[in-house]
PyMOL Python script that loads the backbone (N, CA, C, O; Angstrom):
from pymol import cmd

cmd.read_pdbstr("""\
ATOM      1  N   TYR A   1       0.817  -1.195   0.000  1.00  0.00           N
ATOM      2  CA  TYR A   1       0.000   0.000   0.000  1.00  0.00           C
ATOM      3  C   TYR A   1       0.867   1.268   0.000  1.00  0.00           C
ATOM      4  O   TYR A   1       0.497   2.285  -0.586  1.00  0.00           O
ATOM      5  N   LEU A   2       2.006   1.188   0.657  1.00  0.00           N
ATOM      6  CA  LEU A   2       2.901   2.348   0.697  1.00  0.00           C
ATOM      7  C   LEU A   2       3.481   2.646  -0.685  1.00  0.00           C
ATOM      8  O   LEU A   2       3.627   3.809  -1.060  1.00  0.00           O
ATOM      9  N   GLU A   3       3.808   1.610  -1.434  1.00  0.00           N
ATOM     10  CA  GLU A   3       4.303   1.814  -2.799  1.00  0.00           C
ATOM     11  C   GLU A   3       3.210   2.422  -3.680  1.00  0.00           C
ATOM     12  O   GLU A   3       3.488   3.294  -4.502  1.00  0.00           O
ATOM     13  N   LYS A   4       1.993   1.970  -3.512  1.00  0.00           N
ATOM     14  CA  LYS A   4       0.871   2.510  -4.283  1.00  0.00           C
ATOM     15  C   LYS A   4       0.660   3.983  -3.930  1.00  0.00           C
ATOM     16  O   LYS A   4       0.396   4.803  -4.811  1.00  0.00           O
ATOM     17  N   CYS A   5       0.774   4.314  -2.656  1.00  0.00           N
ATOM     18  CA  CYS A   5       0.647   5.701  -2.220  1.00  0.00           C
ATOM     19  C   CYS A   5       1.743   6.560  -2.845  1.00  0.00           C
ATOM     20  O   CYS A   5       1.496   7.694  -3.256  1.00  0.00           O
ATOM     21  N   ARG A   6       2.950   6.012  -2.912  1.00  0.00           N
ATOM     22  CA  ARG A   6       4.065   6.763  -3.505  1.00  0.00           C
ATOM     23  C   ARG A   6       3.804   7.053  -4.980  1.00  0.00           C
ATOM     24  O   ARG A   6       4.202   8.101  -5.488  1.00  0.00           O
ATOM     25  N   GLN A   7       3.141   6.131  -5.666  1.00  0.00           N
ATOM     26  CA  GLN A   7       2.823   6.334  -7.076  1.00  0.00           C
ATOM     27  C   GLN A   7       1.717   7.367  -7.262  1.00  0.00           C
ATOM     28  O   GLN A   7       1.787   8.200  -8.165  1.00  0.00           O
ATOM     29  N   THR A   8       0.704   7.314  -6.413  1.00  0.00           N
ATOM     30  CA  THR A   8      -0.437   8.217  -6.571  1.00  0.00           C
ATOM     31  C   THR A   8      -0.197   9.592  -5.960  1.00  0.00           C
ATOM     32  O   THR A   8      -0.769  10.578  -6.422  1.00  0.00           O
ATOM     33  N   GLU A   9       0.640   9.672  -4.929  1.00  0.00           N
ATOM     34  CA  GLU A   9       0.931  10.939  -4.247  1.00  0.00           C
ATOM     35  C   GLU A   9       2.445  11.068  -4.077  1.00  0.00           C
ATOM     36  O   GLU A   9       2.968  10.864  -2.982  1.00  0.00           O
ATOM     37  N   PRO A  10       3.152  11.409  -5.164  1.00  0.00           N
ATOM     38  CA  PRO A  10       4.617  11.356  -5.145  1.00  0.00           C
ATOM     39  C   PRO A  10       5.302  12.396  -4.254  1.00  0.00           C
ATOM     40  O   PRO A  10       6.517  12.315  -4.068  1.00  0.00           O
ATOM     41  N   TYR A  11       4.584  13.357  -3.705  1.00  0.00           N
ATOM     42  CA  TYR A  11       5.207  14.371  -2.859  1.00  0.00           C
ATOM     43  C   TYR A  11       4.788  14.253  -1.401  1.00  0.00           C
ATOM     44  O   TYR A  11       4.981  15.194  -0.631  1.00  0.00           O
ATOM     45  N   TYR A  12       4.221  13.124  -1.006  1.00  0.00           N
ATOM     46  CA  TYR A  12       3.774  12.909   0.366  1.00  0.00           C
ATOM     47  C   TYR A  12       4.955  12.392   1.185  1.00  0.00           C
ATOM     48  O   TYR A  12       5.246  11.196   1.184  1.00  0.00           O
ATOM     49  N   VAL A  13       5.626  13.298   1.879  1.00  0.00           N
ATOM     50  CA  VAL A  13       6.886  13.010   2.564  1.00  0.00           C
ATOM     51  C   VAL A  13       6.723  11.931   3.632  1.00  0.00           C
ATOM     52  O   VAL A  13       7.574  11.050   3.753  1.00  0.00           O
ATOM     53  N   LEU A  14       5.654  11.990   4.399  1.00  0.00           N
ATOM     54  CA  LEU A  14       5.461  11.016   5.473  1.00  0.00           C
ATOM     55  C   LEU A  14       5.427   9.590   4.930  1.00  0.00           C
ATOM     56  O   LEU A  14       5.949   8.679   5.572  1.00  0.00           O
ATOM     57  N   ASN A  15       4.840   9.385   3.792  1.00  0.00           N
ATOM     58  CA  ASN A  15       4.799   8.052   3.204  1.00  0.00           C
ATOM     59  C   ASN A  15       6.201   7.531   2.915  1.00  0.00           C
ATOM     60  O   ASN A  15       6.496   6.365   3.175  1.00  0.00           O
ATOM     61  N   TYR A  16       7.063   8.384   2.380  1.00  0.00           N
ATOM     62  CA  TYR A  16       8.434   7.966   2.089  1.00  0.00           C
ATOM     63  C   TYR A  16       9.160   7.552   3.363  1.00  0.00           C
ATOM     64  O   TYR A  16       9.892   6.562   3.372  1.00  0.00           O
ATOM     65  N   LEU A  17       8.957   8.309   4.439  1.00  0.00           N
ATOM     66  CA  LEU A  17       9.618   8.000   5.698  1.00  0.00           C
ATOM     67  C   LEU A  17       9.131   6.661   6.254  1.00  0.00           C
ATOM     68  O   LEU A  17       9.939   5.836   6.682  1.00  0.00           O
ATOM     69  N   ILE A  18       7.834   6.448   6.250  1.00  0.00           N
ATOM     70  CA  ILE A  18       7.286   5.176   6.740  1.00  0.00           C
ATOM     71  C   ILE A  18       7.754   4.017   5.863  1.00  0.00           C
ATOM     72  O   ILE A  18       8.076   2.943   6.372  1.00  0.00           O
ATOM     73  N   LEU A  19       7.792   4.227   4.562  1.00  0.00           N
ATOM     74  CA  LEU A  19       8.241   3.191   3.639  1.00  0.00           C
ATOM     75  C   LEU A  19       9.705   2.841   3.889  1.00  0.00           C
ATOM     76  O   LEU A  19      10.063   1.663   3.906  1.00  0.00           O
ATOM     77  N   ALA A  20      10.547   3.838   4.081  1.00  0.00           N
ATOM     78  CA  ALA A  20      11.966   3.587   4.350  1.00  0.00           C
ATOM     79  C   ALA A  20      12.144   2.821   5.661  1.00  0.00           C
ATOM     80  O   ALA A  20      12.954   1.897   5.738  1.00  0.00           O
ATOM     81  N   LYS A  21      11.391   3.205   6.684  1.00  0.00           N
ATOM     82  CA  LYS A  21      11.475   2.493   7.963  1.00  0.00           C
ATOM     83  C   LYS A  21      10.976   1.059   7.821  1.00  0.00           C
ATOM     84  O   LYS A  21      11.491   0.155   8.480  1.00  0.00           O
ATOM     85  N   SER A  22       9.989   0.849   6.975  1.00  0.00           N
ATOM     86  CA  SER A  22       9.479  -0.501   6.740  1.00  0.00           C
ATOM     87  C   SER A  22      10.528  -1.366   6.057  1.00  0.00           C
ATOM     88  O   SER A  22      10.730  -2.521   6.431  1.00  0.00           O
ATOM     89  N   TYR A  23      11.189  -0.806   5.062  1.00  0.00           N
ATOM     90  CA  TYR A  23      12.260  -1.547   4.393  1.00  0.00           C
ATOM     91  C   TYR A  23      13.392  -1.848   5.366  1.00  0.00           C
ATOM     92  O   TYR A  23      13.966  -2.936   5.327  1.00  0.00           O
ATOM     93  N   GLN A  24      13.717  -0.908   6.229  1.00  0.00           N
ATOM     94  CA  GLN A  24      14.767  -1.128   7.221  1.00  0.00           C
ATOM     95  C   GLN A  24      14.367  -2.253   8.179  1.00  0.00           C
ATOM     96  O   GLN A  24      15.185  -3.120   8.487  1.00  0.00           O
ATOM     97  N   ALA A  25      13.139  -2.246   8.644  1.00  0.00           N
ATOM     98  CA  ALA A  25      12.655  -3.278   9.560  1.00  0.00           C
ATOM     99  C   ALA A  25      12.626  -4.655   8.903  1.00  0.00           C
ATOM    100  O   ALA A  25      12.772  -5.672   9.581  1.00  0.00           O
ATOM    101  N   ASN A  26      12.438  -4.687   7.589  1.00  0.00           N
ATOM    102  CA  ASN A  26      12.404  -5.951   6.849  1.00  0.00           C
ATOM    103  C   ASN A  26      13.775  -6.353   6.318  1.00  0.00           C
ATOM    104  O   ASN A  26      13.877  -7.192   5.422  1.00  0.00           O
ATOM    105  N   ASN A  27      14.828  -5.757   6.869  1.00  0.00           N
ATOM    106  CA  ASN A  27      16.213  -6.079   6.490  1.00  0.00           C
ATOM    107  C   ASN A  27      16.470  -5.899   5.003  1.00  0.00           C
ATOM    108  O   ASN A  27      17.090  -6.747   4.362  1.00  0.00           O
ATOM    109  N   ASN A  28      15.988  -4.788   4.463  1.00  0.00           N
ATOM    110  CA  ASN A  28      16.228  -4.455   3.070  1.00  0.00           C
ATOM    111  C   ASN A  28      16.846  -3.054   3.015  1.00  0.00           C
ATOM    112  O   ASN A  28      16.193  -2.101   2.590  1.00  0.00           O
ATOM    113  N   PRO A  29      18.116  -2.932   3.450  1.00  0.00           N
ATOM    114  CA  PRO A  29      18.724  -1.603   3.531  1.00  0.00           C
ATOM    115  C   PRO A  29      18.908  -0.918   2.183  1.00  0.00           C
ATOM    116  O   PRO A  29      18.899   0.311   2.119  1.00  0.00           O
ATOM    117  N   THR A  30      19.072  -1.662   1.129  1.00  0.00           N
ATOM    118  CA  THR A  30      19.238  -1.057  -0.194  1.00  0.00           C
ATOM    119  C   THR A  30      18.005  -0.258  -0.587  1.00  0.00           C
ATOM    120  O   THR A  30      18.118   0.885  -1.031  1.00  0.00           O
ATOM    121  N   LYS A  31      16.833  -0.851  -0.425  1.00  0.00           N
ATOM    122  CA  LYS A  31      15.591  -0.151  -0.748  1.00  0.00           C
ATOM    123  C   LYS A  31      15.353   0.996   0.224  1.00  0.00           C
ATOM    124  O   LYS A  31      14.859   2.051  -0.173  1.00  0.00           O
ATOM    125  N   ALA A  32      15.700   0.800   1.496  1.00  0.00           N
ATOM    126  CA  ALA A  32      15.523   1.859   2.499  1.00  0.00           C
ATOM    127  C   ALA A  32      16.374   3.073   2.135  1.00  0.00           C
ATOM    128  O   ALA A  32      15.907   4.208   2.237  1.00  0.00           O
ATOM    129  N   ILE A  33      17.600   2.850   1.717  1.00  0.00           N
ATOM    130  CA  ILE A  33      18.488   3.950   1.318  1.00  0.00           C
ATOM    131  C   ILE A  33      17.939   4.645   0.081  1.00  0.00           C
ATOM    132  O   ILE A  33      17.937   5.874   0.009  1.00  0.00           O
ATOM    133  N   GLU A  34      17.475   3.873  -0.889  1.00  0.00           N
ATOM    134  CA  GLU A  34      16.926   4.433  -2.128  1.00  0.00           C
ATOM    135  C   GLU A  34      15.735   5.352  -1.834  1.00  0.00           C
ATOM    136  O   GLU A  34      15.665   6.469  -2.346  1.00  0.00           O
ATOM    137  N   VAL A  35      14.809   4.879  -1.013  1.00  0.00           N
ATOM    138  CA  VAL A  35      13.617   5.656  -0.689  1.00  0.00           C
ATOM    139  C   VAL A  35      13.980   6.892   0.135  1.00  0.00           C
ATOM    140  O   VAL A  35      13.417   7.967  -0.072  1.00  0.00           O
ATOM    141  N   THR A  36      14.913   6.738   1.060  1.00  0.00           N
ATOM    142  CA  THR A  36      15.314   7.864   1.907  1.00  0.00           C
ATOM    143  C   THR A  36      16.026   8.943   1.102  1.00  0.00           C
ATOM    144  O   THR A  36      15.850  10.131   1.370  1.00  0.00           O
ATOM    145  N   LYS A  37      16.821   8.547   0.128  1.00  0.00           N
ATOM    146  CA  LYS A  37      17.472   9.542  -0.741  1.00  0.00           C
ATOM    147  C   LYS A  37      16.433  10.332  -1.522  1.00  0.00           C
ATOM    148  O   LYS A  37      16.590  11.536  -1.722  1.00  0.00           O
ATOM    149  N   GLN A  38      15.380   9.669  -1.963  1.00  0.00           N
ATOM    150  CA  GLN A  38      14.301  10.370  -2.658  1.00  0.00           C
ATOM    151  C   GLN A  38      13.584  11.308  -1.702  1.00  0.00           C
ATOM    152  O   GLN A  38      13.215  12.420  -2.079  1.00  0.00           O
ATOM    153  N   LEU A  39      13.384  10.866  -0.470  1.00  0.00           N
ATOM    154  CA  LEU A  39      12.677  11.653   0.533  1.00  0.00           C
ATOM    155  C   LEU A  39      13.362  12.994   0.773  1.00  0.00           C
ATOM    156  O   LEU A  39      12.703  14.034   0.789  1.00  0.00           O
ATOM    157  N   VAL A  40      14.685  12.975   0.959  1.00  0.00           N
ATOM    158  CA  VAL A  40      15.383  14.223   1.293  1.00  0.00           C
ATOM    159  C   VAL A  40      15.416  15.205   0.123  1.00  0.00           C
ATOM    160  O   VAL A  40      15.695  16.387   0.318  1.00  0.00           O
ATOM    161  N   LYS A  41      15.137  14.734  -1.075  1.00  0.00           N
ATOM    162  CA  LYS A  41      15.112  15.613  -2.244  1.00  0.00           C
ATOM    163  C   LYS A  41      13.736  16.223  -2.518  1.00  0.00           C
ATOM    164  O   LYS A  41      13.607  17.119  -3.352  1.00  0.00           O
ATOM    165  N   LEU A  42      12.704  15.736  -1.814  1.00  0.00           N
ATOM    166  CA  LEU A  42      11.345  16.224  -2.049  1.00  0.00           C
ATOM    167  C   LEU A  42      11.194  17.676  -1.590  1.00  0.00           C
ATOM    168  O   LEU A  42      11.847  18.092  -0.634  1.00  0.00           O
ATOM    169  N   PRO A  43      10.345  18.438  -2.256  1.00  0.00           N
ATOM    170  CA  PRO A  43      10.100  19.814  -1.827  1.00  0.00           C
ATOM    171  C   PRO A  43       9.257  19.843  -0.551  1.00  0.00           C
ATOM    172  O   PRO A  43       8.502  18.912  -0.267  1.00  0.00           O
ATOM    173  N   ILE A  44       9.400  20.921   0.206  1.00  0.00           N
ATOM    174  CA  ILE A  44       8.603  21.097   1.414  1.00  0.00           C
ATOM    175  C   ILE A  44       7.261  21.684   0.999  1.00  0.00           C
ATOM    176  O   ILE A  44       7.202  22.772   0.427  1.00  0.00           O
ATOM    177  N   ARG A  45       6.182  20.958   1.291  1.00  0.00           N
ATOM    178  CA  ARG A  45       4.849  21.399   0.881  1.00  0.00           C
ATOM    179  C   ARG A  45       3.909  21.612   2.063  1.00  0.00           C
ATOM    180  O   ARG A  45       2.923  22.340   1.944  1.00  0.00           O
ATOM    181  N   THR A  46       4.203  20.985   3.198  1.00  0.00           N
ATOM    182  CA  THR A  46       3.371  21.152   4.388  1.00  0.00           C
ATOM    183  C   THR A  46       4.273  21.582   5.549  1.00  0.00           C
ATOM    184  O   THR A  46       5.490  21.424   5.462  1.00  0.00           O
ATOM    185  N   PRO A  47       3.714  22.111   6.614  1.00  0.00           N
ATOM    186  CA  PRO A  47       4.538  22.529   7.758  1.00  0.00           C
ATOM    187  C   PRO A  47       5.327  21.374   8.391  1.00  0.00           C
ATOM    188  O   PRO A  47       6.391  21.608   8.964  1.00  0.00           O
ATOM    189  N   ASP A  48       4.838  20.157   8.301  1.00  0.00           N
ATOM    190  CA  ASP A  48       5.516  19.004   8.894  1.00  0.00           C
ATOM    191  C   ASP A  48       6.654  18.467   8.034  1.00  0.00           C
ATOM    192  O   ASP A  48       7.504  17.731   8.536  1.00  0.00           O
ATOM    193  N   ASP A  49       6.688  18.811   6.774  1.00  0.00           N
ATOM    194  CA  ASP A  49       7.666  18.236   5.855  1.00  0.00           C
ATOM    195  C   ASP A  49       9.109  18.504   6.272  1.00  0.00           C
ATOM    196  O   ASP A  49       9.955  17.621   6.130  1.00  0.00           O
ATOM    197  N   ALA A  50       9.409  19.679   6.773  1.00  0.00           N
ATOM    198  CA  ALA A  50      10.783  19.997   7.162  1.00  0.00           C
ATOM    199  C   ALA A  50      11.261  19.059   8.267  1.00  0.00           C
ATOM    200  O   ALA A  50      12.383  18.557   8.215  1.00  0.00           O
ATOM    201  N   THR A  51      10.423  18.826   9.254  1.00  0.00           N
ATOM    202  CA  THR A  51      10.772  17.924  10.357  1.00  0.00           C
ATOM    203  C   THR A  51      10.926  16.492   9.853  1.00  0.00           C
ATOM    204  O   THR A  51      11.853  15.787  10.253  1.00  0.00           O
ATOM    205  N   LEU A  52      10.039  16.071   8.995  1.00  0.00           N
ATOM    206  CA  LEU A  52      10.093  14.715   8.452  1.00  0.00           C
ATOM    207  C   LEU A  52      11.340  14.516   7.597  1.00  0.00           C
ATOM    208  O   LEU A  52      11.956  13.451   7.630  1.00  0.00           O
ATOM    209  N   LYS A  53      11.705  15.528   6.839  1.00  0.00           N
ATOM    210  CA  LYS A  53      12.909  15.425   6.013  1.00  0.00           C
ATOM    211  C   LYS A  53      14.161  15.362   6.889  1.00  0.00           C
ATOM    212  O   LYS A  53      15.116  14.663   6.552  1.00  0.00           O
ATOM    213  N   THR A  54      14.162  16.081   8.004  1.00  0.00           N
ATOM    214  CA  THR A  54      15.287  16.013   8.937  1.00  0.00           C
ATOM    215  C   THR A  54      15.398  14.611   9.524  1.00  0.00           C
ATOM    216  O   THR A  54      16.493  14.058   9.626  1.00  0.00           O
ATOM    217  N   GLU A  55      14.274  14.046   9.904  1.00  0.00           N
ATOM    218  CA  GLU A  55      14.262  12.676  10.421  1.00  0.00           C
ATOM    219  C   GLU A  55      14.726  11.687   9.351  1.00  0.00           C
ATOM    220  O   GLU A  55      15.437  10.727   9.646  1.00  0.00           O
ATOM    221  N   GLY A  56      14.317  11.934   8.116  1.00  0.00           N
ATOM    222  CA  GLY A  56      14.757  11.084   7.005  1.00  0.00           C
ATOM    223  C   GLY A  56      16.244  11.171   6.783  1.00  0.00           C
ATOM    224  O   GLY A  56      16.883  10.162   6.484  1.00  0.00           O
ATOM    225  N   GLN A  57      16.814  12.351   6.921  1.00  0.00           N
ATOM    226  CA  GLN A  57      18.258  12.530   6.751  1.00  0.00           C
ATOM    227  C   GLN A  57      19.013  11.766   7.847  1.00  0.00           C
ATOM    228  O   GLN A  57      20.043  11.149   7.577  1.00  0.00           O
ATOM    229  N   LYS A  58      18.502  11.809   9.077  1.00  0.00           N
ATOM    230  CA  LYS A  58      19.122  11.065  10.170  1.00  0.00           C
ATOM    231  C   LYS A  58      19.057   9.562   9.892  1.00  0.00           C
ATOM    232  O   LYS A  58      20.020   8.838  10.146  1.00  0.00           O
ATOM    233  N   LEU A  59      17.936   9.104   9.376  1.00  0.00           N
ATOM    234  CA  LEU A  59      17.795   7.693   9.028  1.00  0.00           C
ATOM    235  C   LEU A  59      18.787   7.316   7.934  1.00  0.00           C
ATOM    236  O   LEU A  59      19.426   6.265   8.005  1.00  0.00           O
ATOM    237  N   LEU A  60      18.915   8.167   6.928  1.00  0.00           N
ATOM    238  CA  LEU A  60      19.849   7.918   5.833  1.00  0.00           C
ATOM    239  C   LEU A  60      21.277   7.850   6.355  1.00  0.00           C
ATOM    240  O   LEU A  60      22.047   6.977   5.955  1.00  0.00           O
ATOM    241  N   ASP A  61      21.631   8.766   7.243  1.00  0.00           N
ATOM    242  CA  ASP A  61      22.979   8.760   7.812  1.00  0.00           C
ATOM    243  C   ASP A  61      23.253   7.457   8.591  1.00  0.00           C
ATOM    244  O   ASP A  61      24.361   6.922   8.546  1.00  0.00           O
ATOM    245  N   SER A  62      22.242   6.962   9.294  1.00  0.00           N
ATOM    246  CA  SER A  62      22.431   5.734  10.074  1.00  0.00           C
ATOM    247  C   SER A  62      22.501   4.501   9.170  1.00  0.00           C
ATOM    248  O   SER A  62      23.108   3.498   9.545  1.00  0.00           O
ATOM    249  N   LEU A  63      21.891   4.562   7.991  1.00  0.00           N
ATOM    250  CA  LEU A  63      21.911   3.426   7.067  1.00  0.00           C
ATOM    251  C   LEU A  63      23.216   3.322   6.286  1.00  0.00           C
ATOM    252  O   LEU A  63      23.615   2.234   5.873  1.00  0.00           O
ATOM    253  N   GLN A  64      23.866   4.442   6.090  1.00  0.00           N
ATOM    254  CA  GLN A  64      25.079   4.430   5.254  1.00  0.00           C
ATOM    255  C   GLN A  64      26.324   4.191   6.045  1.00  0.00           C
ATOM    256  O   GLN A  64      27.417   4.154   5.480  1.00  0.00           O
TER     257      GLN A  64
END
""", "prot")
cmd.dss("prot")
cmd.show_as("cartoon", "prot")
cmd.util.cbc("prot")
cmd.orient("prot")
């Protein structure tokens, strides 16, 4: 469902963060890194996006 959400709503930052954490929990760090790199490049569209992108950057740093 998260992948489908990413296709239908490509700028929904929270979805990318949850998806990356899901890949990390499922021992798929390659996909988690890929999704997190996309997350940090997304534009800020809502007031929460800046905080979510910061959290995504921390996740990316811990994965690499």
